[in-house]
C-alpha positions in Angstrom: 7.6 -20.9 -20.7 5.5 -22.7 -18.4 5.7 -24.2 -14.5 6.7 -27.9 -15.2 6.7 -28.1 -11.1 7.8 -27.7 -7.7 11.5 -28.5 -7.9 11.9 -26.8 -11.2 11.3 -23.3 -9.3 13.4 -23.9 -6.1 16.1 -21.3 -5.8 19.8 -22.4 -6.4 22.2 -19.6 -6.8 23.0 -16.1 -4.9 24.0 -12.3 -5.4 25.6 -9.2 -3.7 23.3 -5.9 -3.2 24.9 -2.9 -5.0 23.5 0.3 -3.8 23.6 3.6 -5.4 22.9 7.0 -3.4 22.0 10.3 -4.9 20.7 13.3 -3.2 18.9 16.0 -4.9 20.4 17.2 -7.7 23.5 14.8 -7.1 24.2 12.6 -10.3 23.7 8.7 -9.9 26.7 7.0 -8.8 27.6 4.8 -11.8 26.3 0.6 -11.5 29.4 -1.7 -11.3 30.3 -3.2 -14.6 30.1 -7.4 -14.8 33.5 -7.6 -14.2 33.6 -5.8 -10.7 30.3 -7.4 -9.8 31.5 -10.9 -8.8 27.4 -11.9 -7.9 26.6 -15.2 -8.9 23.6 -14.6 -11.5 20.7 -17.3 -12.4 17.8 -19.3 -10.7 14.1 -18.9 -10.6 12.1 -17.5 -7.3 8.4 -17.6 -6.8 6.3 -15.6 -4.9 2.6 -15.9 -3.7 0.6 -13.1 -3.4 -2.5 -14.8 -2.8 -5.2 -12.7 -4.6 -4.8 -12.3 -8.5 -4.4 -8.7 -9.7 -6.9 -7.5 -12.2 -4.1 -5.7 -14.1 0.0 -6.1 -14.5 0.7 -2.3 -14.2 -0.3 0.1 -11.9 -0.9 3.2 -14.7 -4.9 3.5 -14.1 -5.2 1.4 -10.8 -4.4 0.8 -7.4 -5.4 -2.9 -6.8 -3.0 -4.1 -3.8 -2.4 -7.2 -5.4 -0.6 -5.5 -8.4 1.9 -3.5 -6.2 4.4 -7.1 -5.8 4.4 -6.8 -10.0 3.7 -3.6 -11.6 7.7 -1.8 -10.7 9.1 -5.0 -11.9 8.6 -4.0 -15.7 7.3 -0.9 -15.8 9.7 1.8 -13.4 9.7 5.1 -12.2 11.6 8.0 -11.6 13.0 7.3 -8.3 13.3 4.6 -5.9 13.5 5.1 -2.0 16.4 4.1 0.7 15.2 3.0 4.4 15.5 6.5 5.6 12.7 7.7 3.0 15.6 9.4 0.8 14.9 9.9 -3.2 17.4 7.6 -5.1 18.1 7.4 -8.9 15.9 5.0 -11.0 14.9 6.4 -14.3 16.3 9.9 -13.4 19.2 10.5 -12.4 19.1 14.0 -10.7 16.3 16.5 -9.3 16.0 19.3 -8.1 13.0 21.2 -6.8 12.6 25.1 -6.7 12.5 27.0 -3.8 8.9 27.7 -3.9 7.6 24.3 -4.4 6.6 25.3 -7.9 8.7 23.6 -10.3 10.4 19.9 -10.4 13.2 19.2 -12.3 14.5 15.8 -13.7 17.7 14.7 -15.7 16.6 10.9 -17.1 18.8 8.4 -17.5 20.5 7.8 -21.1 20.6 4.5 -23.3 17.4 3.1 -21.3 15.2 1.1 -24.0 11.9 -0.1 -23.8 11.3 -3.9 -23.8 10.2 -3.7 -27.6 13.7 -1.9 -28.3 12.5 1.6 -28.4 14.3 4.3 -26.7 12.9 5.7 -23.8 13.0 9.5 -23.5 11.2 12.7 -21.4 8.6 12.6 -23.9 7.7 8.8 -22.3 7.8 10.7 -18.8 5.7 13.5 -19.6 2.7 11.5 -21.4 2.8 9.5 -17.8 3.0 11.5 -15.2 0.0 13.4 -17.3 -2.1 10.4 -18.0 -1.3 9.2 -13.8 -3.3 12.3 -13.2 -6.1 11.6 -15.3 -6.4 7.8 -15.1 -5.0 6.7 -11.5 -7.0 6.3 -8.5 -4.6 8.5 -6.2 -2.8 10.1 -8.8 -5.5 12.1 -9.5 -5.2 13.6 -6.2 -1.3 13.5 -6.2 -0.6 14.9 -9.7 -3.5 17.4 -9.5 -1.4 20.4 -8.9 0.4 19.5 -12.0 -0.2 22.0 -14.7 2.2 21.4 -17.2 4.8 18.6 -17.7 7.5 19.9 -20.1 10.3 18.4 -22.1 13.2 20.2 -22.4 14.9 17.9 -24.4 14.8 14.0 -24.7 16.5 13.2 -21.7 15.3 16.0 -19.1 11.5 17.4 -18.3 10.0 19.6 -15.7 7.1 19.5 -13.9 5.3 22.8 -13.2 2.0 23.1 -10.3 0.0 25.6 -9.8 -0.2 25.3 -5.7 2.9 23.3 -3.7 2.6 19.5 -3.1 5.5 18.9 -0.7 4.5 14.9 -0.5 5.2 15.1 -4.5 9.3 14.2 -4.3 7.8 11.1 -2.4 5.4 9.9 -4.9 8.0 8.5 -7.7 8.3 4.6 -6.4 7.8 2.2 -9.4 4.4 0.6 -8.4 2.8 3.8 -7.4 4.0 6.6 -10.9 4.8 4.1 -13.3 6.7 5.5 -16.4 4.9 4.0 -19.4 5.9 4.0 -23.2 4.1 6.8 -25.1 4.1 4.8 -28.6 2.2 2.0 -27.2 -0.5 4.3 -25.0 -0.8 7.4 -26.9 -4.4 7.8 -28.8 -5.7 4.7 -26.5 -7.6 4.4 -23.5 -5.5 4.4 -20.7 -7.1 2.0 -18.8 -8.4 -0.2 -21.3 -5.2 -0.5 -22.9 -3.7 -4.1 -23.5 -0.6 -3.5 -22.4 -1.9 -3.1 -19.1 -1.8 -7.2 -18.9 0.7 -7.2 -20.6 3.5 -5.1 -19.9 6.3 -3.2 -21.9 8.7 -1.7 -19.5 12.0 -0.3 -19.1 12.5 -3.0 -15.8 15.2 -5.3 -14.9 12.0 -8.3 -15.7 10.1 -8.5 -19.1 7.0 -10.1 -19.1 6.4 -13.9 -20.6 3.1 -15.1 -19.7 0.0 -14.8 -17.2 -2.2 -17.7 -17.0 -5.5 -16.6 -15.1 -5.6 -18.5 -12.2 -2.9 -19.7 -11.5 0.8 -17.5 -12.1 2.6 -14.7 -14.3 6.5 -15.2 -15.6 8.8 -12.5 -16.2 12.3 -13.5 -17.3 15.4 -11.3 -16.5 15.6 -8.6 -19.1 19.4 -8.7 -20.9 19.2 -5.1 -22.1 18.2 -3.6 -18.6 20.2 -0.4 -18.3 21.3 -1.2 -14.7 23.5 -4.2 -15.9 24.8 -6.7 -14.5 21.6 -6.8 -12.1 19.0 -8.2 -12.2 20.6 -11.4 -11.0 17.6 -13.8 -11.3 16.7 -15.8 -14.5 12.9 -15.1 -13.7 10.1 -14.0 -11.3 7.1 -16.0 -10.9 4.1 -14.8 -9.4 1.8 -17.3 -7.9 -2.1 -16.7 -6.6 -2.7 -19.2 -4.3 -5.7 -18.1 -1.9 -6.7 -21.1 0.3 -4.8 -20.9 3.6 -3.6 -24.5 3.4 -2.3 -25.0 0.1 -0.3 -21.1 0.7 1.4 -22.7 3.6 2.0 -26.0 1.8 3.4 -24.4 -0.8 6.1 -22.4 1.3 7.0 -25.4 3.1 7.7 -28.0 0.6 9.9 -25.1 -1.8 6.9 -25.2 -4.8 7.1 -20.9 -3.4 10.1 -19.4 -2.2 8.4 -15.9 -1.3 5.3 -16.3 0.7 2.8 -13.0 1.4 -0.5 -13.7 1.8 -2.7 -16.1 3.5 -0.7 -17.9 6.0 -2.9 -18.4 9.1 -1.7 -16.7 12.0 -1.8 -19.8 13.6 0.7 -21.9 11.2 3.8 -18.8 12.0 5.4 -20.3 15.0 5.5 -23.6 13.4 6.7 -21.8 10.0 9.7 -19.7 12.0 11.0 -23.3 13.5 11.5 -24.3 9.9 15.2 -23.9 9.8 15.0 -23.1 6.4 12.5 -20.6 6.3 12.7 -16.8 7.9 9.9 -15.3 8.9 10.3 -11.2 8.0 7.9 -8.8 10.3 9.8 -5.8 8.8 7.2 -3.0 8.2 6.1 -1.6 4.8 7.0 2.3 5.5 6.2 3.0 2.0 2.7 2.0 2.6 1.8 0.7 5.7 -1.8 -0.6 6.6 -3.7 0.0 9.5 -7.0 -1.9 10.4 -10.3 0.3 11.7 -13.7 0.3 12.1 -15.6 3.0 10.3 -18.7 4.7 11.5 -21.2 5.4 9.4 -22.6 8.8 10.6 -25.7 9.1 8.5 -26.9 6.1 10.8 -28.6 7.8 13.7 -27.1 6.0 16.1 -23.5 6.4 15.4 -24.4 10.2 14.5 -24.2 10.6 18.6 -21.0 11.5 19.4 -21.6 9.7 22.8 -22.3 6.4 21.3 -19.2 6.3 19.0 -16.8 7.0 22.5 -19.0 4.1 24.0 -18.4 2.0 21.6 -14.6 2.9 21.6 -14.6 2.5 25.5 -16.1 -1.2 25.0 -13.7 -2.6 22.7 -10.2 -3.8 24.5 -8.1 -3.3 21.6 -5.4 -5.1 23.6 -7.6 -8.1 23.5 -7.6 -8.0 19.5 -4.1 -7.9 19.3 -3.1 -10.8 21.2 -6.6 -12.9 20.6 -7.1 -11.8 17.1 -3.5 -10.8 15.5 -1.9 -13.1 18.1 0.3 -10.3 18.8 1.6 -9.7 15.2 -0.5 -6.4 15.6 0.4 -3.1 17.4 -2.6 -1.3 19.4 -3.4 2.2 17.3 -4.8 4.7 18.8 -5.4 7.0 15.8 -5.0 7.0 12.0 -1.0 7.4 11.6 0.5 4.2 11.6 3.7 4.1 14.0 5.3 2.6 10.5 5.2 6.3 9.1 7.0 7.5 12.1 7.8 10.6 10.2 3.7 11.2 10.6 2.9 9.1 14.2 1.3 11.3 17.2 2.3 9.3 20.0 0.5 11.0 22.4 -2.6 10.9 21.7 -5.6 10.1 23.9 -6.6 7.0 24.6 -10.0 5.4 25.0 -9.2 2.6 27.2 -11.3 -0.4 27.6 -13.8 0.4 30.4 -17.4 -1.4 29.9 -19.0 0.8 32.7 -18.4 3.9 31.1 -19.5 2.7 28.0 -22.8 1.9 29.9 -23.0 5.2 31.3 -22.4 7.2 27.8 -25.0 5.0 26.5 -27.5 6.2 29.4 -26.4 9.6 28.7 -27.2 9.4 25.3 -30.9 8.3 25.9 -30.7 4.5 24.5 -31.7 2.8 27.9 -32.1 -1.1 27.8 -35.1 -2.0 26.2 -36.9 -5.5 27.9 -34.8 -7.7 25.6 -31.8 -5.9 26.9 -30.7 -4.4 24.2 -30.7 -0.3 23.4 -30.6 -0.7 19.7 -29.1 -2.6 16.5 -26.8 -2.4 13.8 -24.8 -4.2 11.5 -21.0 -5.2 11.4 -19.3 -5.8 8.0 -15.8 -7.2 7.6 -13.7 -6.1 4.4 -13.3 -10.4 4.3 -15.1 -13.2 4.8 -12.3 -15.1 7.4 -9.3 -14.6 9.0 -8.6 -11.3 11.1 -11.1 -8.9 9.6 -14.0 -11.2 10.6 -12.9 -12.1 14.4 -12.4 -8.3 14.5 -16.4 -8.4 13.6 -16.8 -11.2 15.5 -15.5 -9.2 18.8 -16.7 -6.2 18.3 -20.9 -8.1 17.9 -19.7 -9.7 21.2 -18.1 -6.9 23.2 -21.1 -4.4 22.2 -23.9 -6.7 23.0 -22.3 -6.7 26.5 -23.0 -2.8 26.7 -26.7 -3.3 25.4 -26.0 -3.0 21.6 -27.4 -5.9 18.9 -25.3 -6.4 16.6 -25.5 -8.5 13.4 -22.4 -9.5 11.5 -22.9 -9.4 7.6 -19.8 -11.3 5.3 -19.3 -10.9 1.6 -16.7 -11.1 -0.9 -14.4 -8.1 -1.2 -16.3 -6.8 -4.3 -19.5 -6.9 -2.8 -18.1 -5.2 0.2 -16.8 -2.2 -1.4 -20.2 -1.4 -3.1 -22.2 -2.0 -0.1 -19.7 0.2 1.9 -19.0 2.8 -0.8 -21.7 3.3 -2.8 -24.9 1.5 -1.5 -23.7 3.1 1.4 -25.8 0.0 3.0 -23.7 -0.4 6.2 -23.7 1.2 10.3 -19.9 -0.1 10.9 -17.3 -1.4 8.7 -14.4 -3.2 9.7 -11.4 -2.4 7.3 -8.1 -2.1 6.2 -6.5 1.4 4.9 -2.8 2.0 3.6 -1.5 5.1 4.7 0.6 5.6 1.9 3.9 7.6 2.4 2.1 10.6 3.0 -0.8 11.5 4.8 -1.7 14.3 2.3 -2.4 11.4 -0.3 -3.4 8.2 1.9 -5.0 9.8 5.1 -6.3 12.9 3.7 -8.9 11.3 1.6 -10.6 9.3 4.6 -11.4 12.5 6.4 -11.6 15.3 4.1 -15.1 16.6 3.6 -14.9 17.3 0.3 -13.9 13.9 -0.3 -17.0 12.2 0.2 -17.6 11.0 -3.2 -20.5 7.5 -3.1 -19.2 5.1 -5.9 -15.0 5.9 -5.4 -13.7 3.3 -2.9 -11.6 4.2 0.0 -13.1 7.6 0.3 -14.2 9.5 3.3 -17.2 6.1 3.7 -18.2 7.4 7.1 -19.4 11.3 5.3 -17.3 13.0 8.0 -17.6 16.9 8.1 -15.5 19.1 10.1 -14.3 22.6 8.7 -11.7 22.7 11.2 -10.4 19.6 10.4 -10.8 20.5 6.7 -8.7 23.6 7.0 -5.6 21.6 8.4 -5.3 19.3 5.8 -6.1 21.6 2.9 -3.0 23.5 5.1 -0.6 20.9 5.3 -1.1 19.7 1.6 0.7 23.2 0.4 2.8 23.9 3.7 6.5 23.6 2.3 8.0 24.0 6.2 8.6 20.4 7.2 8.0 21.2 11.2 4.8 23.6 10.2 3.4 20.9 8.1 4.1 18.1 11.0 2.3 20.4 13.7 -0.9 20.8 10.8 -0.8 17.0 11.1 -0.6 16.6 14.6 -2.9 18.8 15.5 -5.7 16.9 12.8 -4.9 13.9 14.5 -6.0 15.2 17.3 -9.2 16.5 16.4 -10.3 13.3 14.7 -9.1 10.9 17.8 -11.9 13.3 19.6 -14.6 13.4 16.7 -14.1 9.4 16.5 -15.8 9.1 12.7 -13.2 6.1 12.6 -11.9 3.6 15.5 -8.4 3.0 14.7 -7.4 -0.6 16.1 -4.5 -2.0 15.1 -1.5 -1.9 12.7 -1.0 -5.6 11.5 2.5 -6.6 11.2 3.9 -7.1 7.2 4.5 -11.1 7.5 6.8 -12.3 4.6 7.7 -16.4 4.8 10.8 -17.0 2.5 13.3 -19.2 1.4 16.6 -18.5 3.6 18.4 -18.7 0.7 16.5 -16.1 -1.6 18.4 -12.5 -0.6 17.8 -8.7 -0.7 13.7 -8.9 -1.1 13.4 -5.8 0.6 15.9 -2.6 0.1 14.0 0.1 0.8 11.0 1.7 2.2 8.9 -0.1 -0.6 8.9 -3.3 0.9 8.7 -6.2 -2.1 6.9 -3.7 -4.6 10.5 -2.4 -5.6 11.6 -3.5 -9.2 13.1 -6.5 -7.6 16.5 -6.2 -9.4 18.4 -6.9 -6.4 17.2 -10.3 -5.4 19.4 -12.9 -5.5 19.7 -16.4 -4.9 22.6 -18.2 -2.3 24.0 -21.1 -3.3 
């Protein structure tokens, strides 16, 4: 099956959302039968995700571009409603022991892999241990899982060495995919060929991946959730050029676009009566933009210098000029989109260049004959768009207080190597995901034991504060929700004072789509869910 032309991909039909509701240890509400479901079926939806991922299944990888794809074929145990309540997927019931050391799941019966083999508890136990061993985040997420026991073909239990209060939120399909044991056992998980030609239990079956162009998935006619899915196929496009990305959504070549749309074009797209511009957040994995300081640099090791830089930066200007209003000012490490853990009353470094100059003078860094105090390099995570524009603004703002800044740009792979392997940087302008819980998404960036040269998206600043370490380690095993929130509140106040990074904004999550496409997002997973509910309106 190949892409013939844009017209062939345009949406033609619609569907109706069926929801299931389950609480811990409560059986799932059954799916409607075909006779009960009046949802029209059929049609194709093309989604431009921009960057082409290295894999299509995230069993041993955490590539952001693959978030959109992985769960469409390879599901996990749970999904989550808009209030983060777990809902049944491959698991229909679950219980957590009072001490937080045992997780029990009852699995859905009658589920088959795309190759016709039966799905069982053996697949779940194998996958959890594979994630623990091979997944970049799974190593931490499932670190306390000592055993994955198969109780019978449709029951599995996880035995933990220490409580992991975030664990019940970890089973989204893109975050913790369950893979077929019979195709992965005895192989190098990261090199398994099914990572690029997936076989799953999900609503869509893999058809083809044409590198540099697209990946096609077709309806799984044997899906356990019948009559879902409603679409005939989903096609993922990899259009990187911004002008081409805009043209594709405007002409109907794609029906959904999540990437590479210049902010300067958004108002025009809003005026298009055939399109919807959606800025709903992605609470399961909210992103933030920040400046990370290399504390091994002698200037940046001085807290007065870091505070001076913070006072020299007008975050509101960045929101309005760089992001054109499609961002929210951020004054701490937790995005407001992760509302449960967000602390709004943190100290703020207001824009005050005079105070910045005073702090630098107090630190002993007087202006030289050329008007500068010292020089720093700044590296944005991308060579264009808001990261580069933010870096350009930093260079101009810091020059005004006597810090000479040289801007360097490179592709993403080179940036990652420079920051996390070579450690050849002073200030990095980067995006980071909070993920669904601070222990999973934020601890890695501030925990002194997570300074790991060569491992990306860790504690790149080389920040060390024993009190912060204690708060993070205590929160990671605290089962009382209120005590845990208080620990994270104290953590946020400390790191804002120490300022190993300057948090800048939470960018808006922009999705532009044809108004006939419905149910793109039915929970906190945003576009990263299994996509079974997507339909096309006639």
